[in-house]
All heavy atoms as a GROMACS GRO file, in nm:
protein
  575
    1MET      N    1  -1.407   3.027  -4.262
    1MET     CA    2  -1.550   3.014  -4.267
    1MET      C    3  -1.604   2.998  -4.125
    1MET      O    4  -1.559   2.914  -4.049
    1MET     CB    5  -1.583   2.889  -4.348
    1MET     CG    6  -1.727   2.866  -4.366
    1MET     SD    7  -1.739   2.738  -4.492
    1MET     CE    8  -1.900   2.687  -4.471
    2LYS      N    9  -1.699   3.083  -4.091
    2LYS     CA   10  -1.758   3.081  -3.958
    2LYS      C   11  -1.872   2.980  -3.951
    2LYS      O   12  -1.948   2.969  -4.047
    2LYS     CB   13  -1.813   3.219  -3.921
    2LYS     CG   14  -1.711   3.313  -3.872
    2LYS     CD   15  -1.782   3.437  -3.818
    2LYS     CE   16  -1.686   3.525  -3.746
    2LYS     NZ   17  -1.752   3.644  -3.695
    3ARG      N   18  -1.880   2.913  -3.840
    3ARG     CA   19  -1.991   2.821  -3.820
    3ARG      C   20  -2.090   2.885  -3.727
    3ARG      O   21  -2.052   2.949  -3.628
    3ARG     CB   22  -1.940   2.692  -3.758
    3ARG     CG   23  -1.845   2.616  -3.848
    3ARG     CD   24  -1.797   2.492  -3.784
    3ARG     NE   25  -1.888   2.385  -3.816
    3ARG     CZ   26  -1.884   2.265  -3.766
    3ARG    NH1   27  -1.792   2.237  -3.678
    3ARG    NH2   28  -1.969   2.174  -3.800
    4GLY      N   29  -2.216   2.868  -3.754
    4GLY     CA   30  -2.320   2.924  -3.667
    4GLY      C   31  -2.333   2.843  -3.537
    4GLY      O   32  -2.303   2.723  -3.535
    5LEU      N   33  -2.372   2.910  -3.435
    5LEU     CA   34  -2.392   2.842  -3.308
    5LEU      C   35  -2.522   2.764  -3.310
    5LEU      O   36  -2.624   2.814  -3.356
    5LEU     CB   37  -2.395   2.944  -3.194
    5LEU     CG   38  -2.267   3.019  -3.168
    5LEU    CD1   39  -2.291   3.123  -3.060
    5LEU    CD2   40  -2.157   2.926  -3.125
    6LYS      N   41  -2.519   2.643  -3.258
    6LYS     CA   42  -2.641   2.562  -3.248
    6LYS      C   43  -2.697   2.582  -3.108
    6LYS      O   44  -2.653   2.522  -3.012
    6LYS     CB   45  -2.611   2.415  -3.271
    6LYS     CG   46  -2.585   2.381  -3.418
    6LYS     CD   47  -2.566   2.234  -3.436
    6LYS     CE   48  -2.696   2.164  -3.419
    6LYS     NZ   49  -2.683   2.019  -3.438
    7LEU      N   50  -2.795   2.670  -3.098
    7LEU     CA   51  -2.855   2.695  -2.968
    7LEU      C   52  -2.952   2.585  -2.925
    7LEU      O   53  -2.990   2.581  -2.810
    7LEU     CB   54  -2.927   2.830  -2.969
    7LEU     CG   55  -2.835   2.951  -2.987
    7LEU    CD1   56  -2.918   3.078  -2.994
    7LEU    CD2   57  -2.734   2.960  -2.878
    8SER      N   58  -2.986   2.498  -3.017
    8SER     CA   59  -3.076   2.389  -2.981
    8SER      C   60  -3.007   2.290  -2.888
    8SER      O   61  -3.073   2.218  -2.814
    8SER     CB   62  -3.127   2.318  -3.106
    8SER     OG   63  -3.018   2.261  -3.178
    9ASP      N   64  -2.872   2.284  -2.892
    9ASP     CA   65  -2.798   2.195  -2.803
    9ASP      C   66  -2.756   2.264  -2.673
    9ASP      O   67  -2.690   2.204  -2.591
    9ASP     CB   68  -2.674   2.141  -2.874
    9ASP     CG   69  -2.709   2.051  -2.991
    9ASP    OD1   70  -2.821   1.996  -2.990
    9ASP    OD2   71  -2.628   2.038  -3.084
   10SER      N   72  -2.793   2.387  -2.656
   10SER     CA   73  -2.753   2.463  -2.539
   10SER      C   74  -2.827   2.414  -2.414
   10SER      O   75  -2.937   2.359  -2.422
   10SER     CB   76  -2.785   2.610  -2.560
   10SER     OG   77  -2.768   2.683  -2.443
   11ILE      N   78  -2.767   2.433  -2.297
   11ILE     CA   79  -2.833   2.391  -2.176
   11ILE      C   80  -2.954   2.481  -2.145
   11ILE      O   81  -3.040   2.446  -2.068
   11ILE     CB   82  -2.738   2.394  -2.054
   11ILE    CG1   83  -2.686   2.535  -2.027
   11ILE    CG2   84  -2.623   2.298  -2.072
   11ILE    CD1   85  -2.620   2.550  -1.892
   12TYR      N   86  -2.957   2.597  -2.210
   12TYR     CA   87  -3.066   2.689  -2.188
   12TYR      C   88  -3.188   2.663  -2.276
   12TYR      O   89  -3.289   2.729  -2.263
   12TYR     CB   90  -3.019   2.833  -2.208
   12TYR     CG   91  -2.907   2.869  -2.114
   12TYR    CD1   92  -2.777   2.884  -2.158
   12TYR    CD2   93  -2.932   2.883  -1.978
   12TYR    CE1   94  -2.676   2.914  -2.070
   12TYR    CE2   95  -2.831   2.914  -1.890
   12TYR     CZ   96  -2.703   2.931  -1.937
   12TYR     OH   97  -2.603   2.960  -1.851
   13SER      N   98  -3.179   2.567  -2.362
   13SER     CA   99  -3.291   2.538  -2.450
   13SER      C  100  -3.404   2.467  -2.377
   13SER      O  101  -3.519   2.479  -2.412
   13SER     CB  102  -3.247   2.453  -2.569
   13SER     OG  103  -3.208   2.325  -2.525
   14GLY      N  104  -3.373   2.391  -2.273
   14GLY     CA  105  -3.473   2.324  -2.195
   14GLY      C  106  -3.517   2.192  -2.253
   14GLY      O  107  -3.597   2.120  -2.195
   15SER      N  108  -3.467   2.156  -2.369
   15SER     CA  109  -3.509   2.031  -2.430
   15SER      C  110  -3.449   1.909  -2.360
   15SER      O  111  -3.513   1.807  -2.346
   15SER     CB  112  -3.473   2.029  -2.579
   15SER     OG  113  -3.334   2.039  -2.593
   16LYS      N  114  -3.324   1.920  -2.316
   16LYS     CA  115  -3.258   1.807  -2.250
   16LYS      C  116  -3.285   1.808  -2.101
   16LYS      O  117  -3.276   1.707  -2.036
   16LYS     CB  118  -3.109   1.814  -2.275
   16LYS     CG  119  -3.071   1.787  -2.419
   16LYS     CD  120  -2.922   1.788  -2.436
   16LYS     CE  121  -2.883   1.765  -2.580
   16LYS     NZ  122  -2.740   1.768  -2.601
   17PHE      N  123  -3.315   1.925  -2.045
   17PHE     CA  124  -3.335   1.939  -1.902
   17PHE      C  125  -3.479   1.975  -1.876
   17PHE      O  126  -3.516   2.092  -1.875
   17PHE     CB  127  -3.241   2.046  -1.846
   17PHE     CG  128  -3.096   2.016  -1.868
   17PHE    CD1  129  -3.029   2.069  -1.975
   17PHE    CD2  130  -3.028   1.931  -1.784
   17PHE    CE1  131  -2.896   2.041  -1.996
   17PHE    CE2  132  -2.896   1.900  -1.804
   17PHE     CZ  133  -2.829   1.956  -1.912
   18ASP      N  134  -3.563   1.875  -1.854
   18ASP     CA  135  -3.704   1.901  -1.830
   18ASP      C  136  -3.722   1.979  -1.700
   18ASP      O  137  -3.664   1.946  -1.598
   18ASP     CB  138  -3.782   1.769  -1.822
   18ASP     CG  139  -3.783   1.697  -1.957
   18ASP    OD1  140  -3.778   1.766  -2.060
   18ASP    OD2  141  -3.789   1.574  -1.956
   19GLY      N  142  -3.807   2.078  -1.705
   19GLY     CA  143  -3.836   2.157  -1.588
   19GLY      C  144  -3.747   2.278  -1.572
   19GLY      O  145  -3.765   2.356  -1.481
   20LEU      N  146  -3.650   2.297  -1.662
   20LEU     CA  147  -3.563   2.414  -1.657
   20LEU      C  148  -3.604   2.509  -1.769
   20LEU      O  149  -3.615   2.468  -1.884
   20LEU     CB  150  -3.417   2.374  -1.673
   20LEU     CG  151  -3.358   2.288  -1.562
   20LEU    CD1  152  -3.216   2.248  -1.598
   20LEU    CD2  153  -3.361   2.358  -1.431
   21THR      N  154  -3.627   2.633  -1.734
   21THR     CA  155  -3.662   2.732  -1.835
   21THR      C  156  -3.575   2.855  -1.818
   21THR      O  157  -3.513   2.874  -1.714
   21THR     CB  158  -3.809   2.776  -1.822
   21THR    OG1  159  -3.831   2.826  -1.692
   21THR    CG2  160  -3.904   2.661  -1.849
   22VAL      N  161  -3.568   2.937  -1.920
   22VAL     CA  162  -3.492   3.060  -1.915
   22VAL      C  163  -3.590   3.175  -1.911
   22VAL      O  164  -3.679   3.186  -1.994
   22VAL     CB  165  -3.398   3.075  -2.035
   22VAL    CG1  166  -3.327   3.207  -2.033
   22VAL    CG2  167  -3.300   2.960  -2.041
   23ARG      N  168  -3.578   3.261  -1.809
   23ARG     CA  169  -3.663   3.378  -1.797
   23ARG      C  170  -3.573   3.497  -1.765
   23ARG      O  171  -3.504   3.498  -1.666
   23ARG     CB  172  -3.765   3.356  -1.687
   23ARG     CG  173  -3.881   3.453  -1.695
   23ARG     CD  174  -3.988   3.422  -1.592
   23ARG     NE  175  -4.032   3.282  -1.602
   23ARG     CZ  176  -4.069   3.208  -1.498
   23ARG    NH1  177  -4.068   3.259  -1.378
   23ARG    NH2  178  -4.106   3.083  -1.513
   24ASN      N  179  -3.577   3.596  -1.852
   24ASN     CA  180  -3.496   3.717  -1.837
   24ASN      C  181  -3.346   3.685  -1.823
   24ASN      O  182  -3.274   3.744  -1.744
   24ASN     CB  183  -3.542   3.801  -1.717
   24ASN     CG  184  -3.681   3.852  -1.731
   24ASN    OD1  185  -3.726   3.878  -1.845
   24ASN    ND2  186  -3.752   3.866  -1.622
   25GLY      N  187  -3.303   3.586  -1.896
   25GLY     CA  188  -3.162   3.551  -1.895
   25GLY      C  189  -3.119   3.467  -1.778
   25GLY      O  190  -3.002   3.437  -1.762
   26ARG      N  191  -3.212   3.424  -1.693
   26ARG     CA  192  -3.180   3.341  -1.577
   26ARG      C  193  -3.239   3.202  -1.596
   26ARG      O  194  -3.350   3.188  -1.646
   26ARG     CB  195  -3.234   3.404  -1.450
   26ARG     CG  196  -3.173   3.537  -1.417
   26ARG     CD  197  -3.228   3.594  -1.293
   26ARG     NE  198  -3.192   3.511  -1.180
   26ARG     CZ  199  -3.246   3.521  -1.060
   26ARG    NH1  200  -3.341   3.610  -1.038
   26ARG    NH2  201  -3.208   3.443  -0.963
   27LEU      N  202  -3.166   3.102  -1.551
   27LEU     CA  203  -3.214   2.965  -1.558
   27LEU      C  204  -3.305   2.939  -1.438
   27LEU      O  205  -3.263   2.952  -1.323
   27LEU     CB  206  -3.095   2.868  -1.558
   27LEU     CG  207  -3.125   2.721  -1.583
   27LEU    CD1  208  -3.188   2.704  -1.722
   27LEU    CD2  209  -3.000   2.639  -1.573
   28ILE      N  210  -3.431   2.904  -1.464
   28ILE     CA  211  -3.532   2.883  -1.360
   28ILE      C  212  -3.558   2.734  -1.348
   28ILE      O  213  -3.584   2.666  -1.448
   28ILE     CB  214  -3.663   2.956  -1.394
   28ILE    CG1  215  -3.638   3.104  -1.425
   28ILE    CG2  216  -3.764   2.939  -1.282
   28ILE    CD1  217  -3.584   3.184  -1.310
   29ASN      N  218  -3.553   2.683  -1.224
   29ASN     CA  219  -3.578   2.542  -1.198
   29ASN      C  220  -3.725   2.523  -1.164
   29ASN      O  221  -3.771   2.564  -1.056
   29ASN     CB  222  -3.490   2.494  -1.082
   29ASN     CG  223  -3.507   2.348  -1.052
   29ASN    OD1  224  -3.579   2.277  -1.122
   29ASN    ND2  225  -3.438   2.299  -0.951
   30ASN      N  226  -3.802   2.465  -1.254
   30ASN     CA  227  -3.944   2.438  -1.232
   30ASN      C  228  -3.972   2.293  -1.202
   30ASN      O  229  -4.086   2.248  -1.203
   30ASN     CB  230  -4.025   2.479  -1.357
   30ASN     CG  231  -4.018   2.628  -1.382
   30ASN    OD1  232  -4.013   2.705  -1.289
   30ASN    ND2  233  -4.016   2.664  -1.508
   31ARG      N  234  -3.866   2.216  -1.176
   31ARG     CA  235  -3.882   2.074  -1.152
   31ARG      C  236  -3.946   2.050  -1.016
   31ARG      O  237  -3.924   2.125  -0.921
   31ARG     CB  238  -3.748   2.003  -1.159
   31ARG     CG  239  -3.688   2.005  -1.298
   31ARG     CD  240  -3.557   1.935  -1.300
   31ARG     NE  241  -3.456   2.024  -1.238
   31ARG     CZ  242  -3.327   2.007  -1.252
   31ARG    NH1  243  -3.280   1.908  -1.321
   31ARG    NH2  244  -3.244   2.089  -1.192
   32PRO      N  245  -4.027   1.944  -1.004
   32PRO     CA  246  -4.087   1.913  -0.873
   32PRO      C  247  -3.979   1.866  -0.774
   32PRO      O  248  -3.875   1.816  -0.816
   32PRO     CB  249  -4.186   1.800  -0.905
   32PRO     CG  250  -4.135   1.740  -1.032
   32PRO     CD  251  -4.067   1.851  -1.107
   33ASP      N  252  -4.007   1.883  -0.646
   33ASP     CA  253  -3.909   1.839  -0.547
   33ASP      C  254  -3.903   1.688  -0.545
   33ASP      O  255  -3.994   1.618  -0.585
   33ASP     CB  256  -3.945   1.895  -0.408
   33ASP     CG  257  -4.081   1.852  -0.360
   33ASP    OD1  258  -4.160   1.803  -0.443
   33ASP    OD2  259  -4.109   1.868  -0.241
   34GLY      N  260  -3.794   1.635  -0.496
   34GLY     CA  261  -3.770   1.492  -0.501
   34GLY      C  262  -3.816   1.420  -0.376
   34GLY      O  263  -3.745   1.332  -0.328
   35GLN      N  264  -3.935   1.453  -0.324
   35GLN     CA  265  -3.984   1.384  -0.206
   35GLN      C  266  -4.053   1.255  -0.245
   35GLN      O  267  -4.126   1.249  -0.343
   35GLN     CB  268  -4.085   1.473  -0.133
   35GLN     CG  269  -4.030   1.551  -0.020
   35GLN     CD  270  -4.141   1.610   0.063
   35GLN    OE1  271  -4.254   1.619   0.022
   35GLN    NE2  272  -4.106   1.652   0.183
   36THR      N  273  -4.034   1.153  -0.164
   36THR     CA  274  -4.102   1.027  -0.186
   36THR      C  275  -4.242   1.036  -0.127
   36THR      O  276  -4.274   1.127  -0.052
   36THR     CB  277  -4.027   0.911  -0.118
   36THR    OG1  278  -4.028   0.933   0.022
   36THR    CG2  279  -3.886   0.899  -0.169
   37GLY      N  280  -4.325   0.940  -0.160
   37GLY     CA  281  -4.460   0.937  -0.108
   37GLY      C  282  -4.463   0.919   0.042
   37GLY      O  283  -4.548   0.975   0.111
   38ILE      N  284  -4.372   0.841   0.096
   38ILE     CA  285  -4.366   0.820   0.240
   38ILE      C  286  -4.329   0.950   0.311
   38ILE      O  287  -4.388   0.984   0.414
   38ILE     CB  288  -4.264   0.708   0.274
   38ILE    CG1  289  -4.314   0.574   0.215
   38ILE    CG2  290  -4.239   0.700   0.423
   38ILE    CD1  291  -4.216   0.463   0.226
   39ALA      N  292  -4.234   1.026   0.255
   39ALA     CA  293  -4.196   1.152   0.315
   39ALA      C  294  -4.312   1.253   0.309
   39ALA      O  295  -4.333   1.328   0.405
   39ALA     CB  296  -4.073   1.210   0.243
   40GLN      N  297  -4.385   1.252   0.200
   40GLN     CA  298  -4.501   1.342   0.188
   40GLN      C  299  -4.607   1.306   0.294
   40GLN      O  300  -4.664   1.393   0.358
   40GLN     CB  301  -4.561   1.335   0.048
   40GLN     CG  302  -4.477   1.401  -0.057
   40GLN     CD  303  -4.535   1.384  -0.194
   40GLN    OE1  304  -4.627   1.304  -0.217
   40GLN    NE2  305  -4.481   1.455  -0.292
   41ALA      N  306  -4.633   1.176   0.309
   41ALA     CA  307  -4.730   1.131   0.409
   41ALA      C  308  -4.687   1.168   0.550
   41ALA      O  309  -4.768   1.210   0.633
   41ALA     CB  310  -4.750   0.980   0.399
   42ALA      N  311  -4.556   1.156   0.579
   42ALA     CA  312  -4.506   1.193   0.711
   42ALA      C  313  -4.523   1.342   0.735
   42ALA      O  314  -4.560   1.384   0.844
   42ALA     CB  315  -4.360   1.153   0.722
   43ASN      N  316  -4.498   1.424   0.633
   43ASN     CA  317  -4.514   1.569   0.648
   43ASN      C  318  -4.661   1.608   0.668
   43ASN      O  319  -4.692   1.696   0.748
   43ASN     CB  320  -4.458   1.642   0.527
   43ASN     CG  321  -4.306   1.645   0.524
   43ASN    OD1  322  -4.243   1.630   0.630
   43ASN    ND2  323  -4.249   1.662   0.410
   44ILE      N  324  -4.751   1.539   0.598
   44ILE     CA  325  -4.894   1.566   0.615
   44ILE      C  326  -4.938   1.528   0.758
   44ILE      O  327  -5.011   1.603   0.822
   44ILE     CB  328  -4.976   1.490   0.510
   44ILE    CG1  329  -4.951   1.551   0.371
   44ILE    CG2  330  -5.123   1.490   0.542
   44ILE    CD1  331  -5.006   1.470   0.258
   45LYS      N  332  -4.892   1.414   0.805
   45LYS     CA  333  -4.928   1.370   0.940
   45LYS      C  334  -4.875   1.467   1.044
   45LYS      O  335  -4.944   1.502   1.139
   45LYS     CB  336  -4.873   1.230   0.965
   45LYS     CG  337  -4.914   1.172   1.097
   45LYS     CD  338  -4.862   1.029   1.111
   45LYS     CE  339  -4.903   0.971   1.245
   45LYS     NZ  340  -4.852   0.835   1.264
   46LYS      N  341  -4.753   1.517   1.023
   46LYS     CA  342  -4.692   1.611   1.117
   46LYS      C  343  -4.771   1.743   1.119
   46LYS      O  344  -4.796   1.799   1.224
   46LYS     CB  345  -4.547   1.636   1.076
   46LYS     CG  346  -4.471   1.725   1.169
   46LYS     CD  347  -4.327   1.739   1.123
   46LYS     CE  348  -4.248   1.827   1.214
   46LYS     NZ  349  -4.108   1.841   1.171
   47SER      N  350  -4.810   1.789   1.001
   47SER     CA  351  -4.885   1.915   0.995
   47SER      C  352  -5.024   1.900   1.057
   47SER      O  353  -5.075   1.994   1.120
   47SER     CB  354  -4.896   1.966   0.851
   47SER     OG  355  -4.970   1.877   0.773
   48MET      N  356  -5.088   1.783   1.041
   48MET     CA  357  -5.218   1.758   1.103
   48MET      C  358  -5.205   1.757   1.256
   48MET      O  359  -5.290   1.813   1.327
   48MET     CB  360  -5.276   1.626   1.053
   48MET     CG  361  -5.327   1.630   0.913
   48MET     SD  362  -5.382   1.472   0.848
   48MET     CE  363  -5.505   1.424   0.965
   49LYS      N  364  -5.100   1.697   1.307
   49LYS     CA  365  -5.077   1.692   1.451
   49LYS      C  366  -5.054   1.834   1.506
   49LYS      O  367  -5.105   1.871   1.612
   49LYS     CB  368  -4.956   1.604   1.481
   49LYS     CG  369  -4.963   1.529   1.610
   49LYS     CD  370  -4.850   1.429   1.619
   49LYS     CE  371  -4.878   1.335   1.733
   49LYS     NZ  372  -4.771   1.238   1.751
   50THR      N  373  -4.976   1.914   1.433
   50THR     CA  374  -4.951   2.053   1.474
   50THR      C  375  -5.080   2.132   1.475
   50THR      O  376  -5.106   2.209   1.568
   50THR     CB  377  -4.847   2.116   1.381
   50THR    OG1  378  -4.728   2.038   1.383
   50THR    CG2  379  -4.815   2.258   1.423
   51ALA      N  380  -5.163   2.117   1.372
   51ALA     CA  381  -5.290   2.187   1.364
   51ALA      C  382  -5.381   2.148   1.480
   51ALA      O  383  -5.452   2.233   1.537
   51ALA     CB  384  -5.357   2.160   1.231
   52GLU      N  385  -5.381   2.020   1.516
   52GLU     CA  386  -5.464   1.973   1.630
   52GLU      C  387  -5.418   2.037   1.760
   52GLU      O  388  -5.499   2.081   1.841
   52GLU     CB  389  -5.458   1.821   1.639
   52GLU     CG  390  -5.550   1.763   1.743
   52GLU     CD  391  -5.545   1.612   1.747
   52GLU    OE1  392  -5.487   1.552   1.655
   52GLU    OE2  393  -5.599   1.555   1.842
   53LYS      N  394  -5.285   2.046   1.781
   53LYS     CA  395  -5.232   2.108   1.902
   53LYS      C  396  -5.270   2.257   1.908
   53LYS      O  397  -5.307   2.307   2.014
   53LYS     CB  398  -5.081   2.092   1.906
   53LYS     CG  399  -5.034   1.953   1.938
   53LYS     CD  400  -4.883   1.945   1.940
   53LYS     CE  401  -4.837   1.801   1.963
   53LYS     NZ  402  -4.690   1.791   1.965
   54ILE      N  403  -5.262   2.324   1.795
   54ILE     CA  404  -5.298   2.466   1.791
   54ILE      C  405  -5.446   2.482   1.824
   54ILE      O  406  -5.485   2.574   1.900
   54ILE     CB  407  -5.265   2.526   1.652
   54ILE    CG1  408  -5.114   2.533   1.634
   54ILE    CG2  409  -5.330   2.662   1.634
   54ILE    CD1  410  -5.070   2.568   1.494
   55SER      N  411  -5.529   2.394   1.773
   55SER     CA  412  -5.672   2.400   1.801
   55SER      C  413  -5.702   2.379   1.948
   55SER      O  414  -5.786   2.448   2.007
   55SER     CB  415  -5.745   2.295   1.717
   55SER     OG  416  -5.880   2.292   1.749
   56ILE      N  417  -5.632   2.286   2.011
   56ILE     CA  418  -5.652   2.258   2.154
   56ILE      C  419  -5.614   2.380   2.238
   56ILE      O  420  -5.687   2.420   2.329
   56ILE     CB  421  -5.572   2.134   2.198
   56ILE    CG1  422  -5.633   2.008   2.134
   56ILE    CG2  423  -5.564   2.122   2.347
   56ILE    CD1  424  -5.548   1.883   2.150
   57VAL      N  425  -5.502   2.442   2.206
   57VAL     CA  426  -5.458   2.562   2.282
   57VAL      C  427  -5.556   2.673   2.261
   57VAL      O  428  -5.591   2.746   2.356
   57VAL     CB  429  -5.315   2.601   2.237
   57VAL    CG1  430  -5.276   2.736   2.295
   57VAL    CG2  431  -5.216   2.496   2.280
   58ALA      N  432  -5.607   2.693   2.138
   58ALA     CA  433  -5.703   2.800   2.111
   58ALA      C  434  -5.832   2.778   2.189
   58ALA      O  435  -5.888   2.874   2.244
   58ALA     CB  436  -5.730   2.808   1.961
   59ARG      N  437  -5.879   2.655   2.192
   59ARG     CA  438  -6.002   2.626   2.268
   59ARG      C  439  -5.982   2.650   2.417
   59ARG      O  440  -6.069   2.705   2.485
   59ARG     CB  441  -6.046   2.480   2.245
   59ARG     CG  442  -6.131   2.466   2.120
   59ARG     CD  443  -6.190   2.328   2.112
   59ARG     NE  444  -6.094   2.244   2.040
   59ARG     CZ  445  -6.076   2.116   2.062
   59ARG    NH1  446  -6.144   2.051   2.152
   59ARG    NH2  447  -5.987   2.047   1.991
   60GLY      N  448  -5.866   2.610   2.470
   60GLY     CA  449  -5.838   2.632   2.611
   60GLY      C  450  -5.830   2.780   2.646
   60GLY      O  451  -5.880   2.823   2.750
   61THR      N  452  -5.770   2.858   2.558
   61THR     CA  453  -5.761   3.003   2.578
   61THR      C  454  -5.900   3.064   2.577
   61THR      O  455  -5.933   3.150   2.663
   61THR     CB  456  -5.673   3.068   2.470
   61THR    OG1  457  -5.545   3.004   2.471
   61THR    CG2  458  -5.657   3.216   2.493
   62ALA      N  459  -5.984   3.024   2.483
   62ALA     CA  460  -6.121   3.077   2.475
   62ALA      C  461  -6.201   3.040   2.599
   62ALA      O  462  -6.274   3.124   2.654
   62ALA     CB  463  -6.191   3.025   2.351
   63MET      N  464  -6.187   2.917   2.646
   63MET     CA  465  -6.258   2.875   2.766
   63MET      C  466  -6.211   2.952   2.888
   63MET      O  467  -6.290   2.992   2.974
   63MET     CB  468  -6.239   2.724   2.790
   63MET     CG  469  -6.318   2.638   2.693
   63MET     SD  470  -6.288   2.463   2.714
   63MET     CE  471  -6.354   2.433   2.875
   64GLY      N  472  -6.080   2.978   2.898
   64GLY     CA  473  -6.027   3.053   3.008
   64GLY      C  474  -6.078   3.196   3.011
   64GLY      O  475  -6.112   3.250   3.116
   65GLU      N  476  -6.087   3.256   2.892
   65GLU     CA  477  -6.141   3.393   2.884
   65GLU      C  478  -6.286   3.395   2.922
   65GLU      O  479  -6.331   3.488   2.992
   65GLU     CB  480  -6.122   3.449   2.742
   65GLU     CG  481  -5.977   3.481   2.708
   65GLU     CD  482  -5.961   3.529   2.567
   65GLU    OE1  483  -6.062   3.538   2.492
   65GLU    OE2  484  -5.846   3.556   2.529
   66MET      N  485  -6.364   3.296   2.878
   66MET     CA  486  -6.506   3.289   2.916
   66MET      C  487  -6.522   3.274   3.066
   66MET      O  488  -6.608   3.340   3.128
   66MET     CB  489  -6.574   3.175   2.843
   66MET     CG  490  -6.599   3.201   2.697
   66MET     SD  491  -6.665   3.062   2.601
   66MET     CE  492  -6.769   2.976   2.713
   67MET      N  493  -6.440   3.190   3.128
   67MET     CA  494  -6.450   3.169   3.271
   67MET      C  495  -6.412   3.293   3.351
   67MET      O  496  -6.474   3.326   3.451
   67MET     CB  497  -6.364   3.049   3.313
   67MET     CG  498  -6.416   2.917   3.262
   67MET     SD  499  -6.308   2.780   3.297
   67MET     CE  500  -6.343   2.755   3.469
   68SER      N  501  -6.311   3.365   3.303
   68SER     CA  502  -6.271   3.486   3.373
   68SER      C  503  -6.377   3.596   3.358
   68SER      O  504  -6.397   3.674   3.452
   68SER     CB  505  -6.136   3.538   3.320
   68SER     OG  506  -6.146   3.586   3.190
   69GLU      N  507  -6.445   3.600   3.246
   69GLU     CA  508  -6.554   3.696   3.228
   69GLU      C  509  -6.670   3.664   3.321
   69GLU      O  510  -6.737   3.752   3.372
   69GLU     CB  511  -6.600   3.701   3.083
   69GLU     CG  512  -6.503   3.769   2.988
   69GLU     CD  513  -6.546   3.762   2.844
   69GLU    OE1  514  -6.658   3.714   2.818
   69GLU    OE2  515  -6.468   3.804   2.757
   70MET      N  516  -6.696   3.534   3.340
   70MET     CA  517  -6.804   3.494   3.430
   70MET      C  518  -6.773   3.530   3.574
   70MET      O  519  -6.860   3.567   3.652
   70MET     CB  520  -6.833   3.344   3.416
   70MET     CG  521  -6.898   3.306   3.285
   70MET     SD  522  -6.918   3.130   3.263
   70MET     CE  523  -7.022   3.086   3.401
   71ASP      N  524  -6.646   3.516   3.614
   71ASP     CA  525  -6.606   3.549   3.751
   71ASP      C  526  -6.611   3.699   3.778
   71ASP      O  527  -6.636   3.744   3.889
   71ASP     CB  528  -6.465   3.498   3.780
   71ASP     CG  529  -6.460   3.349   3.790
   71ASP    OD1  530  -6.567   3.286   3.811
   71ASP    OD2  531  -6.349   3.290   3.774
   72ASN      N  532  -6.589   3.780   3.677
   72ASN     CA  533  -6.587   3.924   3.694
   72ASN      C  534  -6.725   3.987   3.678
   72ASN      O  535  -6.740   4.109   3.692
   72ASN     CB  536  -6.492   3.990   3.592
   72ASN     CG  537  -6.346   3.955   3.621
   72ASN    OD1  538  -6.311   3.925   3.732
   72ASN    ND2  539  -6.266   3.958   3.516
   73CYS      N  540  -6.825   3.910   3.652
   73CYS     CA  541  -6.960   3.962   3.629
   73CYS      C  542  -7.021   4.005   3.762
   73CYS      O  543  -7.033   3.924   3.858
   73CYS     CB  544  -7.046   3.854   3.564
   73CYS     SG  545  -7.210   3.913   3.522
   74ILE      N  546  -7.060   4.130   3.773
   74ILE     CA  547  -7.118   4.184   3.898
   74ILE      C  548  -7.267   4.158   3.903
   74ILE      O  549  -7.324   4.123   4.006
   74ILE     CB  550  -7.087   4.336   3.910
   74ILE    CG1  551  -6.938   4.358   3.918
   74ILE    CG2  552  -7.159   4.396   4.030
   74ILE    CD1  553  -6.897   4.501   3.906
   75ASP      N  554  -7.334   4.178   3.792
   75ASP     CA  555  -7.481   4.167   3.787
   75ASP      C  556  -7.530   4.027   3.753
   75ASP      O  557  -7.642   4.012   3.705
   75ASP     CB  558  -7.539   4.268   3.687
   75ASP     CG  559  -7.509   4.411   3.728
   75ASP    OD1  560  -7.502   4.434   3.851
   75ASP    OD2  561  -7.495   4.496   3.642
   76CYS      N  562  -7.448   3.929   3.769
   76CYS     CA  563  -7.486   3.790   3.734
   76CYS      C  564  -7.557   3.726   3.855
   76CYS      O  565  -7.496   3.698   3.958
   76CYS     CB  566  -7.367   3.707   3.694
   76CYS     SG  567  -7.286   3.766   3.546
   77ASP      N  568  -7.685   3.704   3.845
   77ASP     CA  569  -7.761   3.636   3.951
   77ASP      C  570  -7.856   3.538   3.893
   77ASP      O  571  -7.915   3.544   3.797
   77ASP     CB  572  -7.837   3.734   4.039
   77ASP     CG  573  -7.744   3.806   4.135
   77ASP    OD1  574  -7.632   3.756   4.160
   77ASP    OD2  575  -7.786   3.912   4.185
   0.00000   0.00000   0.00000
């Protein structure tokens, strides 16, 4: 006598493993990353500091271009 397979107990059912789904025969991990709140805050602070540095360099470049255009102006009186 053959017994039927219980697919409800399979690892691919997703009932026991929250955040895991099966798509096209592949197991997909949809679980959130395991970062703590402190690590998230540190990453946000780091990205803000990087954005500020980029802004400072961009402003300096723009000012340098403006100054060089003013120096090269022939008809400026």
